[in-house]
N, C-alpha and C positions, 0 to 999 in steps of 0.2 A: 854148338851151345844155343838153345832156342830162346830163351828170355834172359839174357845175361845181366848180371849185376856187377858192374866194375867198381873196384875200389880205386879212387884217384890217389896215386902215390906222389903227393905234392911235398916231396922231401928234397933237401939240398944235395944229398950225396948217397953213395951206395951203403956206407956204414949205417946211417940212420934208417935207410930202407930195409936193410937186412934185419936190424933189431926189431923193426915193426913187424916184418913178415915171419919172424921166427915161430910165433905161436900158430900161425896159419899153416906152416909146414907140417904140423902135428895132426891136422884134421884130414879126413879121407878126401873130401871134395874141396880141392883148393879153389879159392875165389879167382875170378877174372880180375885182372889189374890194368890200370891205365897209367902209362908213363907219359908225362908231359914234357914240355921243352926244358924246364929247369933241370930235371933229373937226367934227361937224355943228353943235353949239352954238357952236363957236368961229368957224366960217366961213359957216354958213348955206346957204340954197338955191342961191345963185349959184355957189358952188364945186361943188355937185353938178351943176349945168348945165354948168359948164366941163369936168368929167370926162366927162360924157355926150357932149359935142361931140367929145372926143378919142377916142371909140369904145370906152370901157370899159363892160362889163356891170356894173351897180351894184346892190348889196345895201345898203339903208339899214336899219341895225340900231338902231331906236329903242325897241323893246320897249313899244309903246303899251299903257297900262293905265289906264282911266278909265271913267266912266259911258258906256253905249252910244252916246248921241247925240254926245258929245264925240269919242269914238274914230272914229265914222263920219265926222264932219266933218274930222277930222285926216287920215284916210285919203284922203278926196276931195281935199284940198289937196295931199298928197304925190303922188298919182297924176299931178298936173300936171307934176311934175318928170321924168316918164318914166323912173323907176327900175324895175328889173325885179323886185326882191324887197324886201319890207318885213316887219319882225317886229312881232308883237303878243304879249301875255301870255295863254297859255291859261287862267290862273287868273282872268282877267277874266270868264269865264263865257259861256254860250251866247248870251245877248242881245247882249253886247258883240262877240263874234266874228262873229255874223251881221250886225251893223251894219257891221263892217269889210268883210266880203265884199260887202255890197250897194253899197259905195262905192268899190271898188278899181279898177273899169274892167276892160277885157279883157286888157291887156298885163301887169299887175303880178301877181306871185304873193305870197300872204301865207303867212308861216311863223310858227307858234305856238311860243313858248318854253315848255318844260315846266319843268325845273329847271336852274338855272345850273350849269355844269360846275365852278365853284368851290365848290359845296356838296357836302359829304360827306353820307352818310345821317344821321349824328348831327346835323349842322348843320340839315338839313331838318326832322328830327323835333322838335328843340328850338325852332327858330324858328317853325315853322308849327303847333306843338302837335298833331302827328299821330303815330299809332302805326304807320301804314303804312310799308312799306319803300320804298326808292327806286324800284325797278322797278315796283311796284304803283302808286305815285303818278304816275310818268311815263306809264305805260300809260293810266291813267284820264284824264289831261289830254290825251294824244294822241287818244284816242277822242272826247273832247269836241270837240276841234278838227276832227277828221275829220267828225263828224256835223253840225258847223256850217258846213261847206263850205270850210274852210281848205285850202290847197294842200299843206301839209306841216308838219313840225316842225323845231325846233332842239333837239337833245338830244345827250347824250353817245354816243359810238360804241357802247358796250356795250349801249345800249338800242335801237339801230336795228332789230335783228331782231325783238324783241318788238313794236315798233310796227308793223312790216310785217305780222305775223301778225294784228293786230287791226284793220288798215285794208285797204289793197290795194297792189299793186305800183306804181301810178301816184302814190301819196301820197309826197311828197318827204320824205326823211330826211337832213337836212343836219346834219353833226356837227362842232362845234368841238372844242377840246382835242386838236388833232393836233400831234404832234411827230415829227421825224425821229429815227432811232435815235441815241442819244448826247446828245441835247439836254436841257437843264434842263426840269423840269416847272413851275417857277415857282409861280404861285398856283392852278394847276389841279389838281383831285383825280381826275377821271375822264377819263384821256387814253389815246391809243394812236397807232400809226403809220398812215400812209395805207393800206398794204396790209392791215393788220389791220382797219381801218375798213371797207374794201370787203368783206372776208370776213364781217364782222358784219352787213352789210346796208345800209350807208350808201349814199345816192345822190348825195351831194355833201359837200364838205369846206370847213371854214374853217381856214386856217392863218395864224398870226401870227408869233410871234418866231422860229420856225425859218427864216422867210424874211426878215422885217424886220430881224432882228439879225445876219443872216449877212454875212460879208465880201464875198460875191458873191450878192446876192439873186436875180438871174436864174437862176443855176446852181442855187441851192437850190430855187427854184420849179419848175424843170424836173425836178429830182430828185423832188419831190413828185408831179408829173404822171406820171413814169415808174413810181414805186411804186404809184400809184393805178390806172394803166391796165394794168399787167402781171398 
């Protein structure tokens, strides 16, 4: 999948998720989907297998962050689920990232989280006791991931172009914090539209509430695709 648009399945359980995905099962080109910690911890690996059997491209967003050996073993276990994308934390450092790469297999792509899109620059500086600005910090973590063999990053749209300049064109730049024009920003601080994300250098999107809270999710998803591709 070259320029994926992932729908973030931020639902509490399998029943709610199945109801949401029902209409998407009827369309020819099934969307790529992102399963986060809430849903994965509630339903476990078997639900991931179920969605894989239904033909969805799956992004498992677990943001792994632990000692290198533990993360390596976790990645090896997750690779058996045949998911296409998995997140780790870039802040885990080079040794941890390389262990993840060594255990991911050929089919799965690893994406490194730089800074959460819910963080403002002031939040980051206060929490992490750093004087670097957001852009400097994200670029540093992206370069660390790139040099460790990670396939790409998860970062805010505004940072995609800076990451591209410090890595290369094949390094994935997946951007959450996507909203359609007129939608609420909710708890995100660094957001933009699909079209603007493309202009800024993103190679893939994660869209949540603009689709999942829509009265017509399929139509909202198709609107995102249209903005993204034009």
